[in-house]
N, C-alpha and C positions, 0 to 999 in steps of 0.2 A: 339645430343647424350643425352639419358636420364640417369639419375643417378641411382645408385643401392647401396644397403647396402650388403656388403660381410661379411659372418661369416665363419671363418676357424676353423674347429674342428678336433680333433684327431681321432674320431671314437670309443672312449672308451665308457663305460657305462654311463659316466657323460656328454657326448656330448649334450644330449637333454637339460641339464641345461644351457649350454653355448649358445644354440640357442634361448632359450626363450626370453631373453632380446632384441637381435637384431630383432627378429620377432615382438615384441611389438613396437619397434622404427620404423620399416618399415611400420607397420600398421598406426601409428600416423602420419608419414610423407607421407603416400600414395606412397611409393617407393617399388620396387620389392626387395625381399631378395634372395640372392644367397648363398647357403650353399656349402662350398668346404671342402674336406678332405685334410689336409696337409697345405702347405704354400700358401699364397695368389698369385694371378697372377702377372706377371711382369708389366703389364700395368694397372695402377690404375687411369687413367685419368677420368673415368666415375664413380669412387667410391665416394659416399657421405660419407660413414662411413665404416671403417674396424674394425671388431671385431675379435680378436685373442684369441683362446684357447692356452695358453702358451705351453701346451704339444704338440700342433699341429705345432707351429712355429719352434720348435726344435732349430737348430743352425742358422736359418735364421736371419741375423742381418742387412738386408738392411735398409737404412734410409726410413722412412715412411713420407717424407716431402709432404705437400700438402694434406694430408688425415687425417681426424679425426680418431685417433687410440684409440680403447678401448681394453684393455687387461683383459681378464676374467680368473679366476682360480677357478674352482669348486672343492671343496674338501669335504670329509666327515670324521667323526670321525673314528679312527681305529676300526677294528672288535672286538678288546678286550673290547671296551666300551659297546658293546651290552650285555655282560655277567655280567655287574655290577648290583647288585640287587636294588640299590637305585638311578640309573641314574649316570651321569658323574659328579664327583666333580668339582666345579668351577675352582679350581687351575689346574686340569688336562686339562680341556677344554681350559683354557686360554693358557696353555703351548703349546698344539697342534695348537691352532689358531695362536699364535705368530710364531711358526715354519713355518706355511704355508704363513704367511705374509712376513716373511724373504725370503722364496723361491721366492715369487713374486717380492719383491724389488730387489733381486739379479738378476733376469732375466731381469728387466727393466732398470738397470743402468750398465754402464761399470765398470769394476774393476779399482781401483786406479792404475795409471801409464799406463793404457791401451791406445794405440794410437787410436784416433778417427778422423774421417774426419774433416778437418779444424783446427786441434789442432796445426799444424805447426811442429810437431815432426817427 
C-alpha cells in the first residue's frame, strides 16, 4: 500500500489556500495528494498526513489516532478593512487575528467537562 497525503477542504473561496501547504508537502515527500471536499474517509490506514480545513470538518469529531493531523484555518480581514484609507490599524488587526486564533483553539480542544474517549466518565 502506498501512502497518500489527504487534504479535506470546504469548497469555499479560500480552499485553494488550504491546499497550497499539503501540495508542497506532497511534492517534498514525493507522495500523491488527494483533495477531498468535506470530511476525511473512514479508512485512514494509507494516509501519511491528514490536512483538515476546519470549516470542512464540521462536527466530525472522530479520533485521528495514527495519522499526522494538521488543521488549517485560512481567514482574511473583514471587508470593512478594505475601505480604511491608511490600512488596518495594528490594534484592529490584532483583535481580528486573536478572534480567529480563539475559533481555531475552540475547534481543536474539547470543552471543559466534556466526556471524551478513555476519560472513564
